[in-house]
VEXDREN-2710 file (C-alpha; in Angstrom, 1 decimal):
% VEXDREN-2710
k/r/px/py/pz
1/MET/198.1/23.6/-89.5
2/SER/198.4/20.7/-87.1
3/THR/201.5/19.0/-86.3
4/ARG/200.2/15.9/-88.1
5/GLU/199.8/18.0/-91.2
6/ILE/203.2/19.3/-91.0
7/VAL/204.6/15.9/-90.5
8/ALA/202.8/14.6/-93.6
9/LYS/204.2/17.5/-95.6
10/LEU/207.8/16.9/-94.4
11/TRP/207.5/13.1/-95.1
12/ASN/206.1/13.8/-98.5
13/LEU/209.3/15.6/-99.5
14/CYS/211.1/12.3/-99.4
15/HIS/209.7/11.6/-102.8
16/VAL/211.8/14.6/-104.1
17/LEU/214.9/12.6/-103.3
18/ARG/213.7/9.4/-105.0
19/ASP/215.9/9.8/-107.9
20/ASP/218.9/10.3/-105.7
21/GLY/218.5/6.7/-104.3
22/ILE/218.1/8.0/-100.8
23/THR/216.4/5.6/-98.3
24/TYR/213.7/6.5/-95.7
25/HIS/216.4/6.5/-92.9
26/GLN/218.8/8.6/-94.9
27/TYR/216.0/11.0/-95.5
28/VAL/215.2/11.4/-91.9
29/THR/218.9/12.0/-91.1
30/GLU/219.2/14.5/-94.0
31/LEU/216.0/16.3/-92.7
32/THR/217.6/16.3/-89.2
33/TYR/220.7/18.4/-90.6
34/ILE/218.4/20.9/-92.3
35/LEU/215.6/21.2/-89.6
36/PHE/218.2/21.7/-86.9
37/LEU/219.1/25.1/-88.6
38/LYS/215.5/26.0/-89.2
39/MET/214.5/25.2/-85.7
40/ALA/217.4/27.0/-84.2
41/LYS/216.2/30.1/-86.1
42/GLU/212.6/29.6/-85.0
43/THR/213.5/29.0/-81.4
44/GLY/216.0/32.0/-81.1
45/THR/218.8/29.8/-80.2
46/GLU/221.1/30.5/-83.2
47/GLN/223.9/32.0/-81.1
48/GLY/225.8/28.7/-80.8
49/ILE/226.0/28.6/-84.8
50/PRO/228.4/30.6/-86.8
51/ALA/226.7/33.3/-89.0
52/ALA/227.9/31.6/-92.1
53/CYS/226.2/28.3/-91.2
54/ARG/222.8/29.8/-90.2
55/TRP/219.4/29.2/-91.8
56/ASP/219.4/32.7/-93.5
57/ALA/222.8/32.0/-95.0
58/LEU/221.4/28.7/-96.5
59/THR/218.3/30.1/-98.1
60/ALA/220.2/33.0/-99.6
61/GLU/221.7/30.5/-102.0
62/SER/220.5/28.4/-105.0
63/GLY/221.6/25.9/-107.6
64/ILE/225.2/24.4/-107.4
65/THR/226.2/27.3/-105.0
66/LEU/223.6/26.0/-102.5
67/LYS/224.8/22.5/-102.7
68/HIS/228.5/23.6/-102.0
69/ARG/227.4/26.0/-99.3
70/TYR/225.4/23.1/-97.7
71/LYS/228.2/20.6/-97.6
72/ARG/230.5/23.5/-96.2
73/ILE/228.0/23.8/-93.5
74/LEU/227.9/20.2/-92.6
75/ALA/231.6/20.0/-92.5
76/GLU/232.2/23.2/-90.3
77/LEU/229.6/22.4/-87.8
78/GLY/230.8/18.8/-87.5
79/GLU/234.5/20.1/-86.9
80/THR/234.2/23.4/-85.0
81/GLY/230.7/23.3/-83.6
82/THR/230.3/23.1/-79.9
83/GLY/228.2/20.8/-77.5
84/HIS/225.3/19.1/-79.1
85/VAL/225.8/21.1/-82.2
86/ARG/229.2/19.3/-82.9
87/GLU/227.7/16.0/-81.9
88/ILE/224.7/16.0/-84.3
89/TYR/226.9/17.2/-87.4
90/GLN/230.1/15.0/-86.5
91/GLY/230.8/13.1/-89.6
92/ALA/227.8/14.4/-91.4
93/VAL/227.7/13.7/-95.1
94/SER/224.9/14.8/-97.5
95/SER/223.3/12.2/-99.7
96/ILE/221.6/14.6/-102.0
97/ASP/223.3/14.9/-105.3
98/GLU/220.9/17.0/-107.3
99/PRO/221.0/20.7/-106.3
100/LYS/217.5/21.3/-107.5
101/ASN/216.2/18.6/-105.0
102/LEU/218.1/20.2/-102.1
103/GLU/216.6/23.7/-103.2
104/LYS/213.1/22.2/-103.1
105/ILE/213.5/20.7/-99.7
106/ILE/214.8/24.0/-98.3
107/SER/212.3/26.1/-99.9
108/SER/209.3/23.7/-98.8
109/ILE/210.6/23.6/-95.1
110/ASN/210.7/27.3/-95.1
111/ALA/207.2/27.7/-96.4
112/LEU/205.7/25.5/-93.6
113/ASP/203.4/27.0/-91.0
114/TRP/206.2/27.3/-88.3
115/TYR/203.8/29.5/-86.0
116/SER/201.6/26.5/-85.6
117/ALA/204.5/24.2/-85.2
118/ARG/206.0/26.3/-82.4
119/GLU/202.5/26.5/-80.7
120/GLU/202.2/22.6/-80.6
121/GLY/205.9/22.1/-79.9
122/LEU/208.8/21.4/-82.2
123/GLY/209.6/18.3/-80.2
124/ASN/206.2/16.9/-81.0
125/LEU/206.9/17.7/-84.7
126/TYR/210.2/15.9/-84.6
127/GLU/208.9/12.9/-82.7
128/GLY/206.0/12.6/-85.2
129/LEU/208.4/12.4/-88.1
130/LEU/210.5/9.7/-86.4
131/GLU/207.3/7.8/-85.7
132/LYS/206.4/8.2/-89.4
133/ASN/209.7/6.8/-90.3
134/ALA/209.2/3.8/-88.0
135/GLY/205.7/3.2/-89.6
136/GLU/207.3/2.5/-93.0
137/LYS/208.3/-1.0/-93.3
138/LYS/210.9/-0.3/-96.1
139/SER/212.6/2.1/-93.4
140/GLY/213.5/-1.0/-91.3
141/ALA/213.1/1.4/-88.1
142/GLY/209.8/-0.3/-87.1
143/GLN/211.5/-3.5/-86.2
144/TYR/212.8/-1.8/-83.0
145/PHE/210.6/1.2/-82.6
146/THR/208.6/0.7/-79.3
147/PRO/204.8/1.8/-79.6
148/ARG/204.1/5.0/-78.0
149/VAL/201.2/3.4/-76.1
150/LEU/203.5/0.8/-74.6
151/ILE/206.1/3.4/-73.6
152/ASP/203.5/5.4/-71.9
153/VAL/202.2/2.4/-70.0
154/MET/205.7/1.5/-68.7
155/VAL/206.5/5.0/-67.7
156/ARG/203.2/5.3/-65.9
157/LEU/203.7/2.2/-64.0
158/MET/207.3/3.1/-63.1
159/ASP/206.2/6.4/-61.9
160/PRO/209.5/8.5/-62.3
161/ARG/210.1/11.1/-59.7
162/ILE/211.6/14.4/-59.4
163/GLY/215.5/14.1/-58.6
164/GLU/215.8/10.7/-59.9
165/ARG/218.4/9.6/-62.5
166/CYS/216.9/7.8/-65.3
167/ASN/218.7/6.0/-68.1
168/ASP/218.1/4.0/-71.3
169/PRO/221.2/1.9/-72.3
170/ALA/219.8/1.3/-75.9
171/CYS/218.2/4.6/-76.4
172/GLY/217.4/4.6/-80.1
173/THR/215.8/8.1/-80.7
174/PHE/215.5/8.7/-77.0
175/GLY/211.7/8.1/-76.7
176/PHE/211.6/6.5/-73.4
177/MET/213.3/9.4/-71.7
178/ILE/211.2/11.9/-73.6
179/ALA/208.1/10.2/-72.3
180/ALA/209.4/10.2/-68.7
181/ASP/210.3/13.9/-69.0
182/ARG/206.8/14.6/-70.2
183/TYR/205.3/12.6/-67.5
184/LEU/207.1/14.7/-64.8
185/LYS/206.4/18.1/-66.6
186/ASP/202.7/17.2/-66.6
187/GLN/202.8/16.7/-62.8
188/THR/204.8/19.9/-62.1
189/ASP/203.5/22.5/-64.5
190/GLU/206.6/22.2/-66.9
191/TYR/208.8/22.1/-63.9
192/PHE/207.8/25.6/-62.8
193/ASP/206.6/24.2/-59.5
194/LEU/210.3/23.3/-58.7
195/SER/213.2/25.2/-57.2
196/GLU/215.9/26.5/-59.6
197/ASP/218.3/23.8/-58.6
198/GLN/215.6/21.1/-59.2
199/ARG/214.8/22.5/-62.7
200/ALA/218.5/22.4/-63.6
201/PHE/218.9/18.8/-62.4
202/GLN/216.0/17.7/-64.5
203/LYS/217.3/19.5/-67.6
204/GLN/220.9/18.5/-67.3
205/GLU/221.2/15.3/-65.3
206/ALA/217.9/13.5/-64.9
207/PHE/217.8/11.7/-68.3
208/SER/220.6/10.0/-70.1
209/GLY/221.2/7.2/-72.7
210/CYS/223.6/5.3/-74.9
211/GLU/223.1/4.6/-78.5
212/LEU/225.5/2.6/-80.7
213/VAL/224.5/3.7/-84.3
214/HIS/225.9/7.1/-85.3
215/ASP/222.9/8.2/-87.4
216/THR/220.4/7.1/-84.6
217/HIS/222.5/8.9/-82.1
218/ARG/222.2/12.1/-84.2
219/LEU/218.2/11.7/-84.0
220/ALA/218.4/11.1/-80.3
221/LEU/220.4/14.3/-79.7
222/MET/218.0/16.2/-81.9
223/ASN/215.0/14.8/-80.1
224/ALA/216.4/15.5/-76.7
225/MET/217.4/19.1/-77.7
226/LEU/213.9/20.0/-79.0
227/HIS/212.4/18.7/-75.8
228/GLY/214.6/20.8/-73.5
229/ILE/216.8/18.0/-72.4
230/GLU/220.5/18.3/-72.1
231/GLY/221.4/15.0/-70.3
232/HIS/224.4/13.1/-71.7
233/ILE/223.7/10.6/-74.7
234/LEU/226.6/8.5/-75.1
235/LEU/227.7/7.3/-78.6
236/ALA/229.0/3.9/-77.8
237/ASP/228.1/0.1/-77.2
238/THR/226.6/-0.5/-73.8
239/LEU/227.8/-4.1/-73.9
240/SER/231.6/-2.9/-74.3
241/THR/233.7/-1.6/-71.7
242/ALA/232.3/1.9/-72.1
243/GLY/229.1/0.6/-70.6
244/LYS/230.7/-0.2/-67.3
245/ALA/230.5/3.5/-66.4
246/LEU/226.6/3.5/-66.8
247/LYS/225.5/2.7/-63.2
248/GLY/223.9/4.0/-60.1
249/TYR/220.5/4.6/-61.7
250/ASP/217.1/5.1/-59.9
251/LEU/215.2/4.1/-63.1
252/VAL/215.9/2.1/-66.4
253/LEU/213.4/2.1/-69.2
254/THR/214.5/0.3/-72.3
255/ASN/213.9/-1.8/-75.4
256/PRO/217.4/-3.4/-76.2
257/PRO/217.8/-4.5/-79.8
258/PHE/217.0/-8.1/-80.8
259/GLY/219.3/-10.6/-82.1
260/THR/222.8/-11.8/-81.4
261/LYS/226.3/-10.3/-81.6
262/LYS/228.0/-10.7/-85.0
263/GLY/229.5/-14.2/-85.2
264/GLY/228.0/-15.0/-81.7
265/GLU/230.9/-13.4/-80.0
266/ARG/230.5/-12.6/-76.3
267/ALA/230.2/-9.1/-74.9
268/SER/233.5/-7.5/-74.2
269/ARG/232.5/-6.5/-70.7
270/ASP/234.6/-8.0/-68.0
271/ASP/232.3/-7.4/-65.2
272/PHE/229.5/-9.7/-66.4
273/ALA/229.3/-12.8/-64.4
274/PHE/227.8/-14.7/-67.3
275/PRO/229.1/-13.4/-70.6
276/THR/227.1/-14.8/-73.5
277/GLY/226.5/-14.2/-77.3
278/ASN/222.9/-13.4/-76.6
279/LYS/222.6/-9.6/-76.6
280/GLN/219.3/-9.5/-74.7
281/LEU/220.8/-11.6/-71.9
282/ASN/223.8/-9.4/-71.8
283/PHE/221.6/-6.3/-71.7
284/LEU/219.6/-7.8/-69.0
285/GLN/222.6/-8.2/-66.8
286/HIS/223.9/-4.6/-67.5
287/ILE/220.4/-3.3/-66.5
288/TYR/220.0/-4.9/-63.1
289/ARG/223.6/-4.3/-62.2
290/SER/223.1/-0.6/-63.3
291/LEU/220.5/-0.1/-60.7
292/LYS/221.4/1.3/-57.3
293/PRO/219.7/-0.4/-54.3
294/GLY/215.9/0.2/-54.6
295/GLY/216.3/1.2/-58.3
296/ARG/213.6/0.1/-60.7
297/ALA/213.5/-1.1/-64.1
298/ALA/210.9/-1.9/-67.0
299/VAL/212.5/-3.7/-70.0
300/VAL/211.1/-5.1/-73.1
301/LEU/212.6/-8.5/-73.9
302/PRO/211.8/-11.3/-76.4
303/ASP/210.6/-14.8/-75.3
304/ASN/213.9/-16.5/-75.5
305/VAL/215.3/-14.7/-72.6
306/LEU/212.6/-16.3/-70.5
307/PHE/213.4/-20.0/-71.3
308/ALA/217.1/-20.0/-72.9
309/ASP/219.0/-22.6/-70.9
310/GLY/222.6/-22.6/-69.7
311/ASP/223.9/-19.0/-69.1
312/GLY/220.2/-18.1/-69.7
313/ALA/219.0/-19.9/-66.6
314/ARG/222.0/-18.7/-64.6
315/ILE/221.2/-15.1/-65.5
316/ARG/217.5/-15.4/-64.6
317/ALA/218.4/-16.9/-61.2
318/ASP/220.9/-14.1/-60.7
319/LEU/218.3/-11.5/-61.6
320/MET/215.8/-13.1/-59.2
321/ASP/218.6/-13.2/-56.4
322/LYS/219.6/-9.5/-56.9
323/CYS/216.3/-8.1/-57.6
324/THR/212.5/-8.4/-56.9
325/LEU/211.3/-9.6/-60.3
326/HIS/207.6/-8.9/-59.4
327/THR/205.8/-8.8/-62.7
328/ILE/206.1/-10.2/-66.5
329/LEU/203.6/-8.8/-69.0
330/ARG/203.3/-11.3/-72.0
331/LEU/202.7/-8.8/-74.8
332/PRO/200.7/-9.6/-78.1
333/THR/202.4/-10.5/-81.3
334/GLY/202.4/-8.2/-84.3
335/ILE/203.1/-4.9/-82.3
336/PHE/206.8/-4.8/-83.8
337/TYR/207.3/-4.8/-87.5
338/ALA/209.6/-7.8/-87.4
339/GLN/207.0/-10.4/-87.8
340/GLY/206.8/-13.3/-85.4
341/VAL/208.7/-11.6/-82.6
342/LYS/207.2/-12.4/-79.3
343/THR/208.1/-9.9/-76.5
344/ASN/207.6/-9.3/-72.9
345/VAL/208.0/-6.6/-70.3
346/LEU/209.9/-7.6/-67.2
347/PHE/209.4/-5.1/-64.2
348/PHE/211.9/-5.5/-61.3
349/ALA/213.6/-3.5/-58.5
350/ARG/217.1/-4.1/-57.3
351/GLY/217.2/-5.3/-53.8
352/GLN/219.1/-4.0/-50.7
353/GLY/221.1/-7.2/-50.8
354/ASP/222.1/-9.7/-53.5
355/ARG/220.2/-13.0/-52.4
356/GLY/216.6/-14.2/-52.2
357/ASN/214.9/-11.1/-53.3
358/THR/212.3/-12.6/-55.6
359/ARG/209.6/-14.3/-53.6
360/GLU/207.0/-14.8/-56.4
361/VAL/206.5/-13.4/-60.0
362/TRP/203.0/-12.2/-61.4
363/PHE/202.3/-12.9/-64.9
364/TYR/199.8/-11.0/-67.1
365/ASP/198.9/-12.7/-70.3
366/LEU/198.1/-10.0/-73.0
367/ARG/199.0/-12.3/-75.7
368/THR/196.6/-15.3/-75.9
369/ASN/193.0/-14.9/-77.3
370/MET/193.9/-11.2/-78.4
371/PRO/193.2/-9.7/-81.8
372/SER/196.0/-9.4/-84.4
373/PHE/197.7/-6.0/-83.9
374/GLY/199.6/-4.2/-86.7
375/LYS/199.6/-1.1/-88.7
376/THR/195.9/-1.3/-89.4
377/ASN/194.9/-2.3/-85.9
378/PRO/197.3/-0.5/-83.4
379/LEU/197.6/-1.0/-79.7
380/ARG/195.5/1.5/-77.8
381/PRO/195.6/2.5/-74.2
382/GLU/192.3/0.7/-73.3
383/HIS/194.2/-2.7/-74.2
384/PHE/196.3/-2.1/-71.2
385/ALA/193.6/-1.0/-68.8
386/ALA/193.0/-4.4/-67.0
387/PHE/196.7/-5.1/-66.6
388/GLU/197.4/-1.6/-65.2
389/ALA/194.6/-2.3/-62.7
390/ALA/196.0/-5.5/-61.7
391/TYR/199.6/-4.2/-61.5
392/ALA/198.6/-1.2/-59.2
393/ALA/196.1/-3.4/-56.9
394/ALA/196.6/-3.1/-53.3
395/ASP/195.9/-6.9/-52.9
396/ARG/197.0/-8.6/-56.2
397/ARG/195.4/-11.8/-55.0
398/ALA/192.0/-10.2/-54.9
399/VAL/192.0/-9.5/-58.6
400/THR/189.8/-11.7/-60.6
401/ASP/191.3/-11.9/-64.0
402/GLU/192.0/-15.1/-65.7
403/ARG/195.0/-13.4/-67.4
404/TRP/196.7/-12.5/-64.0
405/ARG/198.5/-15.4/-62.1
406/ALA/201.3/-15.7/-59.7
407/PHE/204.2/-18.4/-59.5
408/SER/206.3/-18.7/-56.4
409/ARG/210.0/-18.6/-56.5
410/GLU/210.0/-22.4/-55.7
411/ASP/207.5/-23.1/-58.6
412/ILE/210.0/-21.3/-60.9
413/ALA/213.0/-23.2/-59.7
414/ALA/211.3/-26.5/-60.1
415/ARG/211.0/-25.7/-63.8
416/GLY/214.6/-25.1/-64.3
417/ASP/214.2/-21.3/-63.5
418/SER/212.2/-21.0/-66.8
419/LEU/209.9/-17.9/-66.9
420/ASP/208.1/-18.9/-69.9
421/LEU/204.9/-19.0/-67.9
422/GLY/201.6/-17.5/-67.4
423/LEU/199.8/-18.0/-70.7
424/ILE/196.2/-19.0/-70.4
425/ARG/194.2/-21.6/-72.5
426/ASP/194.1/-20.7/-76.1
427/ASP/190.4/-20.8/-77.4
428/ALA/191.6/-21.4/-80.9
429/LEU/192.7/-24.8/-79.9
430/THR/189.6/-26.1/-78.2
431/ALA/188.5/-27.8/-81.6
432/TYR/191.3/-30.2/-81.0
433/ASP/190.5/-31.1/-77.5
434/ASP/188.6/-34.4/-78.2
435/LEU/191.2/-35.9/-80.2
436/PRO/193.1/-38.7/-78.5
437/ASP/196.6/-37.9/-77.3
438/PRO/199.0/-40.8/-78.5
439/ALA/201.3/-39.9/-75.6
440/ASP/198.7/-40.7/-73.2
441/SER/198.2/-44.3/-74.0
442/ALA/200.2/-46.2/-76.7
443/GLU/198.0/-49.3/-76.1
444/GLU/194.9/-47.4/-76.8
445/CYS/196.2/-46.1/-80.1
446/LEU/197.2/-49.6/-81.1
447/ALA/193.9/-50.8/-80.3
448/LEU/192.3/-48.2/-82.4
449/LEU/194.6/-48.9/-85.2
450/GLU/193.6/-52.8/-85.0
451/GLU/190.0/-51.8/-84.9
452/ALA/190.3/-49.7/-87.9
453/ALA/192.2/-52.6/-89.7
454/ASP/189.4/-55.1/-88.9
455/LEU/186.7/-52.6/-90.4
456/LEU/188.8/-52.4/-93.4
457/ARG/189.2/-56.2/-93.9
458/GLY/185.5/-56.4/-93.5
459/VAL/184.9/-53.9/-96.2
460/ALA/187.2/-55.7/-98.4
461/ARG/185.5/-59.1/-97.9
462/GLU/182.1/-57.4/-98.7
463/LEU/183.6/-55.8/-101.9
464/ARG/184.9/-59.2/-103.1
465/GLY/181.5/-60.8/-102.4
466/LEU/179.8/-58.3/-104.5
467/ASP/182.3/-58.9/-107.3
468/ARG/181.6/-62.6/-107.4
469/LYS/177.9/-61.9/-107.6
470/GLU/178.3/-59.6/-110.3
471/ALA/180.5/-62.2/-112.2
472/GLU/177.8/-65.0/-111.8
END
């Protein structure tokens, strides 16, 4: 049985809980509580779990006794567990009210083909479940779920290296860091090519993150654990004072949440030069400040970050001073489930100094004259092939691609430091090219109107003449 088939079976179990009024996101969280115990048994890592809380203790019960045992397990692991176990179960509360539903889920999970799941990787299974959740519009997760193909493109172009400290300050379920870890494992034979110290660094220190939402933080911890990553995942708001400690990174990969802070209040960070109620602008400030000199970043941001005036313009100018903002990828619409959201990827590197680092910015337009993407027509690697070739070209000016264009720092300054640039001519608008533009010549428009009025008066005279003839 393939991972895809196991994921489908696990996902279909959510229908068992429909009568309990459990949402898709609650279901994934509930599955995480149960799957953790099963996967610990399958991987032989139950030593950190008290005997009374292990999988076999859970499967030995049924009915109301099972329900009570399950709730005691959640409470005990959240209060007395250690390390990631305690973090995953802290504050855990079951939403399953009907004992028979709980029994059905546990027995169904126990009956799955766990040999195949281990062979393909339990981490891959869990990631497949998270992606399935994001694919269900009713779950709401897809609004912020970054498509796997886009994550992989960003990781490849950023080219993580052994010994680097990588971070995602809005890590969600830890997808970017999982992908960066996989990228390096593929290059080093699962880290077997490294020294013992290097392996320990990659496992314990190379990948970290921060997540604000408690339930999503649990999913991130589970995802990291199943992929053999023990880096610190902070449960906090990056835009609060807790985020000040997140700094000195070699690489940041992230897709910060869209929207504004509640009530439009400004971030509580006192180290931001330009505090604003726009969360993306605050995240952008945090990211370039969190990089060490020479550190690199690839960040998904909505269009408003490119053209917002006031503090927005000042933050963009500060970014271009402190960093080399070398590339902006204008992404197609429809790749996020929040319809109408227009996004971009900003690629930049922190300079050795804090002034005049950006000389020019290259734009690639993957938005105009592109097909409509969505669940039925997802993004595929080949959609990014031309962009990746242009990005990596030894001489970017030698690239012949109408979607690829550079703007000097002087050009950008002349536009009020707006980065809403680089979009090509939209073929869908060519049908309107021959229409007169009223703004070009008011006199010409008046002349056209007068000519039309004369024609109408002439028609009216002819009609009156016909009326008289008929009357005679």
